[in-house]
N, C-alpha and C positions, 0 to 999 in steps of 0.2 A: 504493500500500500504506500503510495507516494504521499509524503507529508506536505501539506499546503505551506507555502511561503508567506510569512506575515509581512507583506509589502509596506503596510502603514507603519508597523513597528520598526522596520528597517529604515524607512524614511525618517522617522522621528529620531532614531539613533544617530543617523548621519547628520541631521540638523544640530543635535546636541554636540556632536564632535566638532562640527564646524564652528560652534559657538565657544569652543574651548581654546581656540588658537590665540586669543588675546589681541588680535590685529584690530578688531573693532574698538577696543579700549584705547589702543595706541593712537589710531587715527582720530577717534573721538576726542582724545586729550589734546592732540595737535590742533584740531578744529576749534576747541574751546579757547586755546591760547590765542588764536587769531581773532575770535569773536571778542575777546577781552579788549583788544585794541579799539574796537568800535565803541565800547563803553567809556574808554578814556576820553575819546572825542568822537562825537557822532559824525564828524566830517569824514572819518575814515570808514565810510560805508563799504569800500572795496574789501576790507578785512572780512566782513560778514559774507560777502559774495564768494570770496576766495575760500573761506572756511567750508561753505556748502559744497562748492565744486571739489574741494580737496577730499571731503568725505565720500562724495559720489564717485570719484575717479580713482583715488589712491587705494581704497580698500579692495576693490576687485583686482587691481593690478598686483597688490601684495599677495593676495590669496592665490593668484595664478602662479606667482613665483615661489611661494613658500608652502602653501597648503596642497595644491594639486599634485606636485611631485611626490608627496607623501601619501595622500589619500586617493589620488586619481581624480578625475573630473566626473561629476555626476550632475546632470541637469535635473534638479529637483522640481517637481510641479509646484507652481505658485499656489499658495493657500488662498482659495477663493473667499471673498468676503460677501456676506449677505447684504441686501439693500439697506437693512437697518444698521449694520456695521459701517457701511459707507456713509450713511447720513450722520451717525454719531461721530465718526472720524472727522468729517468735514466741519460739523458744528464745533467740536473741540478745537480744531485747528483755527477756525475763524475767531472763536472767543479768545484763544491764546494770543493771536496776532493783534486783535483789538485792544486787549488789556495791556499787551506789551507796548503798543503805541501810546495809549493813555498814560501809563505809568512813566514812560520816558519823556513825554511832552509836558505834562503838568508838574510844575515844580513842587506843589504841595502834596503830590502823590508819589513822586519818584523815590521816596524813602523806602517804599515797599518793594522796589525792583529786585534787590538781592534775594529776598524771600520768594518772590514770584519766579525768578530764574531757578532757584533751588527746587521749588515744587514742580516746575515743568520738567526739569532734568530728572528729578526723582520719579515722576510719572512715566517718562520714557524708559528709564532703566527698569522700572517695575514691570512694564509691559514686555520688555525683552526677557526679563527673568521668567515670566510666566510662559513665554514662547519656548525658551530653551531649557527651562527647568534647571538653571544653574544658580548655586548659592551666591556666587560672586556678584551677580547683578542685583540680588536682594541687598547685599551689603553696600554696594555702590549707591543704590537708591536711598538707603539710610544716610550715607555720607552726604549725598546731594541735599537731602532734607535738612540735615544738621547745619550744613553750610549756609542754607537760606535763613535759618533761625539766628545763627551768629551774625550774618550780614545785616539782618533787620535790627538787631540790637545795636550794632555799630552805627547804622544810619540814624537811629533814634537818639543816640548820644552826641550826634553832631557831625559825623564824618560824611563826606560827599558820596551820594548814592552811586554815581558813575565809577568813582575810584574803588569803592568797596566792592562793587559788582565785578570790576576788572580783576582786582586782587583775588576775589573769591574764585573766579574762573581760572586764573593762573595757578592757584593752589590745587584746584580740582584737576587741572590739566596734568600737573606733576604727579598727583596720586594715580590718575588713570593710566598715564604712560608707564609708571613704575609697575603697577599691577599687571598691565598688559604685557610688559617685557618679561615678567616672571612667568605668566601664563604661556607666553610664546616659547620661552626656554623649556618649560615642562612639556609643552606640546611637541617640540622638536625632538626632545629626548624620548618621548613615548612613541612617536611616529617617525622613525628615520626615513630617509629618502628611499623610495622604491627603485631598486636597481634592476634594469632589464638587460640581460646579456644575450647576445645573438650567437648561436652555435654555428 
């Protein structure tokens, strides 16, 4: 009797392994370091654009160079979202952008910016944690949230919101890159490069 292959289970396992390479943390940390420049002076809008482009292009490139030689390349099916999930995602993204604009533009509200940034980053990390089922992302979500609380305390005692947010992002960047490098090192040790020899 032929045993059925659990394709869904295999796919989930591959996704979890892909989430262990640490590259998303490294690239995310670099992106946050660039975004911080924008908070120092909003005239540096280029930093925000470059950060988004960096995350979108550098992560696939690094995975192609580092992960695929070890794991092989598997084109995993995209997880389809329901209409309700699409609507919720769009609404959350719209609200996040509107609040980001309001907090940044209104001087009597911008003191909340570090907390808002921390909460948004924490939410994104928590969603990633649920998707990959990895403890690291839960811990990172807590760190993001704590950074927001510390940031709002600093702005309430008189420090400039833009500078506090920038420093917050730079510190988070260092943490993410450090954790990502450790995870990448462990990943490379656990999954050595697949060598193919021709006879």
